[in-house]
Each structure stands twice: as structure tokens, then as C-alpha cells.
DSSP file (Angstrom, degrees, kcal/mol; ACC not computed):
  #  RESIDUE AA STRUCTURE BP1 BP2  ACC     N-H-->O    O-->H-N    N-H-->O    O-->H-N    TCO  KAPPA ALPHA  PHI   PSI    X-CA   Y-CA   Z-CA
    1    1 A X              0   0    0      0, 0.0     2,-0.4     0, 0.0    46,-0.2   0.000 360.0 360.0 360.0 140.9   -7.2   -3.0   -9.2
    2    2 A X  E     -A   46   0A   0     44,-2.2    44,-2.7    46,-0.3     2,-0.4  -0.973 360.0-160.5-127.4 143.4   -6.0    0.4   -8.0
    3    3 A X  E     -A   45   0A   0     -2,-0.4     2,-0.4    42,-0.2    42,-0.2  -0.991   6.0-170.3-127.0 127.0   -4.8    3.4  -10.1
    4    4 A X  E     -A   44   0A   0     40,-2.5    40,-2.6    -2,-0.4     2,-0.4  -0.893  11.5-145.0-113.2 146.0   -2.7    6.2   -8.7
    5    5 A X  E     -A   43   0A   0     -2,-0.4    64,-2.7    64,-0.3     2,-0.3  -0.911  17.5-178.7-114.3 139.0   -1.9    9.4  -10.5
    6    6 A X  E     -AB  42  68A   0     36,-2.6    36,-2.2    -2,-0.4     2,-0.6  -0.916  24.9-131.5-131.2 156.8    1.4   11.4  -10.2
    7    7 A X  E     -AB  41  67A   0     60,-2.9    60,-1.7    -2,-0.3     2,-0.4  -0.959  25.5-162.5-110.4 120.0    2.8   14.6  -11.7
    8    8 A X  E     - B   0  66A   0     32,-3.5     2,-0.4    -2,-0.6    58,-0.2  -0.847   0.6-157.7-105.4 135.8    6.3   14.1  -13.1
    9    9 A X  E     + B   0  65A   0     56,-2.9    56,-1.4    -2,-0.4     3,-0.1  -0.886  66.7  35.3-113.0 145.8    8.6   17.1  -13.8
   10   10 A X  S    S+     0   0    0     -2,-0.4     2,-0.2     1,-0.3    -1,-0.1   0.239  74.3 129.6 105.1 -12.0   11.5   17.2  -16.3
   11   11 A X        +     0   0    0     -3,-0.2    -1,-0.3     1,-0.1     3,-0.1  -0.563  18.4 161.1 -78.6 138.9   10.2   15.0  -19.1
   12   12 A X        +     0   0    0     -2,-0.2     2,-0.3     1,-0.2    -1,-0.1   0.491  55.5  16.8-130.7 -10.0   10.4   16.4  -22.6
   13   13 A X  S  > S-     0   0    0      1,-0.1     4,-1.8    24,-0.0    -1,-0.2  -0.882  84.1 -82.9-154.8 179.8   10.2   13.6  -25.0
   14   14 A X  H  > S+     0   0    0     -2,-0.3     4,-2.4     1,-0.2     5,-0.1   0.820 121.9  57.8 -63.1 -33.7    9.3   10.0  -25.8
   15   15 A X  H  > S+     0   0    0      2,-0.2     4,-2.3     1,-0.2    -1,-0.2   0.896 104.5  52.0 -65.0 -39.2   12.6    8.7  -24.5
   16   16 A X  H  > S+     0   0    0      2,-0.2     4,-2.1     1,-0.2    -2,-0.2   0.935 109.8  49.2 -59.9 -46.7   11.8   10.4  -21.2
   17   17 A X  H  X S+     0   0    0     -4,-1.8     4,-2.9     1,-0.2    -2,-0.2   0.915 110.0  51.2 -58.1 -45.0    8.4    8.6  -21.1
   18   18 A X  H  X S+     0   0    0     -4,-2.4     4,-2.5     1,-0.2    -1,-0.2   0.898 108.0  52.0 -62.2 -41.8   10.1    5.2  -21.9
   19   19 A X  H  X S+     0   0    0     -4,-2.3     4,-2.0     2,-0.2    -1,-0.2   0.931 113.9  42.8 -60.8 -46.8   12.6    5.6  -19.1
   20   20 A X  H  X S+     0   0    0     -4,-2.1     4,-2.7     1,-0.2     5,-0.4   0.924 113.3  52.7 -65.4 -44.7    9.9    6.3  -16.5
   21   21 A X  H  X S+     0   0    0     -4,-2.9     4,-2.3    -5,-0.2    -2,-0.2   0.894 110.6  47.5 -59.4 -42.2    7.7    3.5  -18.0
   22   22 A X  H  X S+     0   0    0     -4,-2.5     4,-0.9    -5,-0.2    -1,-0.2   0.924 114.8  44.5 -66.8 -45.1   10.5    0.9  -17.7
   23   23 A X  H  < S+     0   0    0     -4,-2.0     3,-0.5    -5,-0.2     4,-0.2   0.947 120.2  39.2 -66.1 -49.1   11.5    1.9  -14.1
   24   24 A X  H >< S+     0   0    0     -4,-2.7     3,-1.6     1,-0.2    -2,-0.2   0.887 111.9  57.9 -70.4 -38.3    7.9    2.0  -12.7
   25   25 A X  H 3< S+     0   0    0     -4,-2.3    -1,-0.2    -5,-0.4    -2,-0.2   0.712  97.8  62.4 -64.7 -20.5    6.8   -1.0  -14.8
   26   26 A X  T 3< S+     0   0    0     -4,-0.9    -1,-0.3    -3,-0.5    -2,-0.2   0.558  79.7 108.7 -81.8  -8.3    9.4   -3.1  -13.1
   27   27 A X  S X  S-     0   0    0     -3,-1.6     3,-1.6    -4,-0.2     2,-0.1  -0.423  83.1 -98.3 -70.2 143.4    7.9   -2.6   -9.7
   28   28 A X  T 3  S+     0   0    0      1,-0.2    -1,-0.1    -2,-0.1     3,-0.1  -0.365 106.0  16.0 -61.5 135.7    6.2   -5.7   -8.1
   29   29 A X  T 3  S+     0   0    0      1,-0.3    18,-2.0    -4,-0.1     2,-0.5   0.295  87.3 132.9  87.4 -10.1    2.4   -5.6   -8.6
   30   30 A X  E <   +C   46   0A   0     -3,-1.6    16,-0.3    16,-0.2    -1,-0.3  -0.644  25.1 173.2 -79.6 125.3    2.3   -2.9  -11.3
   31   31 A X  E     +     0   0A   0     14,-3.0     2,-0.3    -2,-0.5    15,-0.2   0.778  63.1  13.0 -99.5 -35.5    0.1   -4.0  -14.1
   32   32 A X  E     -C   45   0A   0     13,-1.9    13,-2.8     2,-0.0     2,-0.4  -1.000  54.6-166.4-148.9 143.9    0.0   -0.9  -16.3
   33   33 A X  E     -C   44   0A   0     -2,-0.3     2,-0.5    11,-0.2    11,-0.2  -0.992   5.6-177.6-132.8 124.0    1.9    2.4  -16.7
   34   34 A X  E     +C   43   0A   0      9,-2.6     9,-3.3    -2,-0.4     2,-0.4  -0.989  12.0 172.4-120.8 128.6    0.7    5.3  -18.7
   35   35 A X  E     -C   42   0A   0     -2,-0.5     2,-0.4     7,-0.2     7,-0.2  -0.996  15.4-166.1-140.3 141.9    3.0    8.4  -18.9
   36   36 A X     >  -     0   0    0      5,-2.2     4,-2.3    -2,-0.4     5,-0.3  -0.977  13.0-166.2-131.9 120.1    2.9   11.6  -21.0
   37   37 A X  T  4 S+     0   0    0     -2,-0.4    -1,-0.1     1,-0.2   -27,-0.1   0.829  93.2  59.4 -68.2 -31.2    5.8   14.0  -21.3
   38   38 A X  T  4 S+     0   0    0      1,-0.2    -1,-0.2     3,-0.1    -2,-0.0   0.915 122.1  20.2 -65.2 -44.6    3.3   16.6  -22.7
   39   39 A X  T  4 S-     0   0    0      2,-0.1    -2,-0.2     0, 0.0    -1,-0.2   0.657  96.5-129.2 -99.2 -19.0    1.1   16.7  -19.6
   40   40 A X     <  +     0   0    0     -4,-2.3   -32,-3.5     1,-0.3     2,-0.2   0.524  58.1 146.5  80.5   5.4    3.5   15.3  -17.1
   41   41 A X  E     -A    7   0A   0     -5,-0.3    -5,-2.2   -34,-0.2     2,-0.4  -0.552  29.9-171.5 -82.4 140.4    0.9   12.8  -16.0
   42   42 A X  E     -AC   6  35A   0    -36,-2.2   -36,-2.6    -2,-0.2     2,-0.5  -0.989   1.6-169.2-129.0 120.6    1.8    9.3  -14.8
   43   43 A X  E     -AC   5  34A   0     -9,-3.3    -9,-2.6    -2,-0.4     2,-0.5  -0.954   4.1-170.4-111.8 124.3   -0.9    6.7  -14.2
   44   44 A X  E     -AC   4  33A   0    -40,-2.6   -40,-2.5    -2,-0.5     2,-0.5  -0.965   1.0-168.0-119.1 122.6    0.1    3.6  -12.4
   45   45 A X  E     +AC   3  32A   0    -13,-2.8   -14,-3.0    -2,-0.5   -13,-1.9  -0.925  12.7 174.2-111.8 132.4   -2.3    0.6  -12.2
   46   46 A X  E     -AC   2  30A   0    -44,-2.7   -44,-2.2    -2,-0.5   -16,-0.2  -0.879  43.5-113.2-134.3 165.9   -1.6   -2.3   -9.9
   47   47 A X  S    S-     0   0    0    -18,-2.0     2,-0.1    -2,-0.3   -17,-0.1   0.880  98.8  -5.9 -64.9 -39.1   -3.3   -5.4   -8.6
   48   48 A X  S    S-     0   0    0      1,-0.3   -46,-0.3   -19,-0.3    -2,-0.2  -0.332 117.1 -15.5-130.2-148.1   -3.5   -4.1   -5.1
   49   49 A X        -     0   0    0     -2,-0.1     2,-0.5   -48,-0.1    -1,-0.3  -0.381  64.4-134.0 -61.8 135.8   -2.4   -1.1   -3.1
   50   50 A X        -     0   0    0     -4,-0.1     2,-0.9    -3,-0.1     3,-0.1  -0.831  12.1-131.0 -97.7 128.3    0.3    0.9   -4.9
   51   51 A X     >  -     0   0    0     -2,-0.5     4,-2.0     1,-0.2     3,-0.4  -0.679  15.6-163.5 -82.0 105.4    3.3    1.9   -2.8
   52   52 A X  H  > S+     0   0    0     -2,-0.9     4,-3.0     1,-0.2     5,-0.3   0.880  87.1  57.0 -56.5 -41.1    3.7    5.6   -3.5
   53   53 A X  H  > S+     0   0    0      1,-0.2     4,-2.1     2,-0.2    -1,-0.2   0.894 108.0  47.0 -60.6 -40.4    7.3    5.6   -2.1
   54   54 A X  H  > S+     0   0    0     -3,-0.4     4,-2.3     2,-0.2    -1,-0.2   0.902 112.9  48.9 -68.1 -40.8    8.4    2.9   -4.5
   55   55 A X  H  X S+     0   0    0     -4,-2.0     4,-2.4     2,-0.2    -2,-0.2   0.943 112.7  47.3 -63.6 -47.1    6.8    4.7   -7.5
   56   56 A X  H  X S+     0   0    0     -4,-3.0     4,-2.2     1,-0.2    -1,-0.2   0.879 112.2  50.4 -63.3 -37.7    8.4    8.0   -6.6
   57   57 A X  H  X S+     0   0    0     -4,-2.1     4,-2.2    -5,-0.3    -1,-0.2   0.884 109.8  50.9 -66.5 -38.3   11.8    6.3   -6.1
   58   58 A X  H  X S+     0   0    0     -4,-2.3     4,-1.2     2,-0.2    -2,-0.2   0.897 110.0  49.3 -66.6 -40.0   11.5    4.6   -9.5
   59   59 A X  H  <>S+     0   0    0     -4,-2.4     5,-1.9     1,-0.2     3,-0.5   0.925 111.7  49.2 -63.4 -43.4   10.7    7.9  -11.1
   60   60 A X  H ><5S+     0   0    0     -4,-2.2     3,-1.6     1,-0.2    -2,-0.2   0.881 106.4  56.3 -62.7 -38.5   13.7    9.4   -9.4
   61   61 A X  H 3<5S+     0   0    0     -4,-2.2    -1,-0.2     1,-0.3    -2,-0.2   0.770 103.0  55.9 -64.8 -25.5   15.9    6.5  -10.5
   62   62 A X  T 3<5S-     0   0    0     -4,-1.2    -1,-0.3    -3,-0.5    -2,-0.2   0.477 128.3 -98.8 -86.7  -1.2   14.9    7.3  -14.1
   63   63 A X  T < 5S+     0   0    0     -3,-1.6     2,-0.2     1,-0.4    -3,-0.2   0.605  89.6  92.9 101.8  13.5   16.2   10.9  -13.7
   64   64 A X      < -     0   0    0     -5,-1.9    -1,-0.4   -48,-0.0     2,-0.3  -0.766  63.4-125.4-129.9 173.8   13.0   12.8  -12.9
   65   65 A X  E     -B    9   0A   0    -56,-1.4   -56,-2.9    -2,-0.2     2,-0.3  -0.919  25.9-179.2-123.1 153.6   10.9   13.9  -10.0
   66   66 A X  E     -B    8   0A   0     -2,-0.3     2,-0.3   -58,-0.2   -58,-0.2  -0.972  14.7-159.4-147.3 158.0    7.3   13.3   -9.2
   67   67 A X  E     -B    7   0A   0    -60,-1.7   -60,-2.9    -2,-0.3     2,-0.3  -0.970  35.9-100.8-134.4 152.5    4.6   14.0   -6.6
   68   68 A X  E     -B    6   0A   0     -2,-0.3   -62,-0.3   -62,-0.2     2,-0.2  -0.561  39.0-127.7 -71.7 131.3    1.3   12.2   -6.0
   69   69 A X              0   0    0    -64,-2.7   -64,-0.3    -2,-0.3    -1,-0.1  -0.586 360.0 360.0 -80.1 143.5   -1.6   14.0   -7.5
   70   70 A X              0   0    0     -2,-0.2    -1,-0.1   -64,-0.0   -64,-0.1   0.477 360.0 360.0 -73.8 360.0   -4.5   14.8   -5.3
């Protein structure tokens, strides 16, 4: 299992969290998604290597922007 952390900007509420969770959770290999509008943190856990480009594209598709946290 691998977990990557991202910083998401633009989220303000539970609906925002749900939108991001649904888009990212639909990606192949993603096992768990934790997202917080309050902190802007997005944690993505997958079976193997997590494709950052796909995660960032999924966040963008939900209407927000993100960067990989160091």
C-alpha cells in the first residue's frame, strides 16, 4: 500500500469534499480517499504506486486544484 498527500485549494464545505472524494475514488487502484476542506489535505491510498497526474486531473475534474505535498 502507498499513500500520497496533496494540498487542494478552493474547497469550502462537505460538498466540496464529497466531489473530490468521488472523482479520486473512481481512479483504478485507489483503495481509500481522505479529504478535508478545513485543512485542504487530500490523502490517497492505493494498492501500488499512485499516479500523481491522474489524481491531480481527478481533482481538477471536480472543480479544484491540487499539488503534491512534499
